[in-house]
C-alpha positions, 0 to 999 in steps of 0.5 A: 905969239898969237898961239901963246896968247890963246893958250893963256886966255883958255887957261884963264877961262878954264880956271874961272870955270873951276872957281865958279863950279859948285861941283868943284867948290861950294863957294857962295852956293845958295840952298833953299830948304822947304820946311813947313808951316810956321812953328811946325816940326818941318819948319823947325828942322829947316831952320836948324839946318839954316843955322847949323850948316853955314857955321860948319861949311865954308861959303854956303848960304842956307835959306829955310822957306816956309811951305804947306808941308810934305806935298808942297815940298815934293812938288817944289823940290822936283821943280827945282824951286827948292833945292832941299826939302822935308817930306814923308816917304809915302808922299815921295813915292807917290809923287815920283809915280805921278799919284800924289794929289792934287796935281798927280804930276810925275815928280821925278826930279826929287830924290831921297837923302836920309831918314829923320824921324817917324811921324805917327798919325794921331786923332785926338778927341775930348775925353767925354766925346761920343766919338769912340771909333772911326765910324763915329766920325760920320757927320763930325768935324775933323781938322786935318792940317794945312792944305799941301801938308803931309798930315792932310794928305794922309788923312784923306788917304786913310779916311778915303780908304775906309770910305769915310772921307766924304762923310766927315767935315774936314777943314784944312786947318793948321795945328796952331789954329786947330788948338783954339778951334778945338778948345772953342768947340768948333771942331770935334777932333784933331788929326796930326801926323807928327812925332809924339808927344805933339805940342798941339795936343799937349796944349789942348790936354793941359786945358781939357782931358783928351783921348786918342782914337785907335787907328791901327786896328782899322788900318790893319783890318782894311788892308791899308798897310797893303795899299800904302807903305805906312808902318804900324806903331803903338802910341804909349800909355800916358803920352797925353796925361796920366791914365791915357791908354796905349793906342794903336796907330800907323806912322810915316817916315820923315825924310830929307830930300833934294832936287836931282840937279843939286851937285853930288859933292854938295849933297855929300858935304851937306849930309856929311855935316848934318849927320856928323856928331855935332850935326846930329846933336844940333838937330836933336837940341833943336827938337827932341823929335829929331833924336832918331836921326842917326847913322844907324837909321840911315835910309830907313823907310825909303822906297824910292831912289836916293840922290847919288850924293846920298848913295856915296855918303851912305856907302862911305858910312858902311851901309849897303845901298840896294839896287832899287834905291840907286 
């Protein structure tokens, strides 16, 4: 009798574990997604995830959390304060190596999932500005983005590589606030790292003529592309008004990442939903910047390890995942 009762109790315990384990069932699984500053592109994607996923996955709750951006997300996803987050590929790679300022701690708890879209660096000035080259920035004021953002990190990286960082004033100002400061003449230039055409620059360009400064030439000649895994790109003519010329620049790759302890099944199912036909449409409808996200672009630009759930997903979609990404 005692043995039979013990068997029943053990069976109930085991059944309870099956019902509560997220590896078996996503029941009431709560997901925090690190986005970015209010109104920013990262935040728009995180909010779109939070709206879309619960409608297409049973018993999952998704909360989009505002943050400083890429650098903060790498740190917080690694520390399991966010389950998922958006980040830039260069920040992710440096973070996993313990080379991501300001903390330079090893963020080995964060793993990549897939490519979302390219984010080119853009440096905008007034059309009548006396700034025509990067050397002309000495003594000038350049808004570089929020502290903790990928934009600010890329600006410090780029200008530091060129020996210009300490020679310019670089307030950490978000894009929305920077628009007003630019139009009021409080800053000389605005740095952004985001898809084009960028809303902040468009807001400026409808009130005053603007120019973009060539970043790509100095990046190539200085060995910047050898030091960091950015990619060269040309921003097309006319992007910010008729007559604006094409400009050489560089881009980073925007990624979705996850904490290493998020169950493989959860990552797989979330990716299966996000990268489905309806998921891709929902993201593209949220903002056209997200249109490059596709099954074809896969893990473009990723140089650090993929989450095992992402490996499983991409292999089932026919991609060959190289050993260094496992």
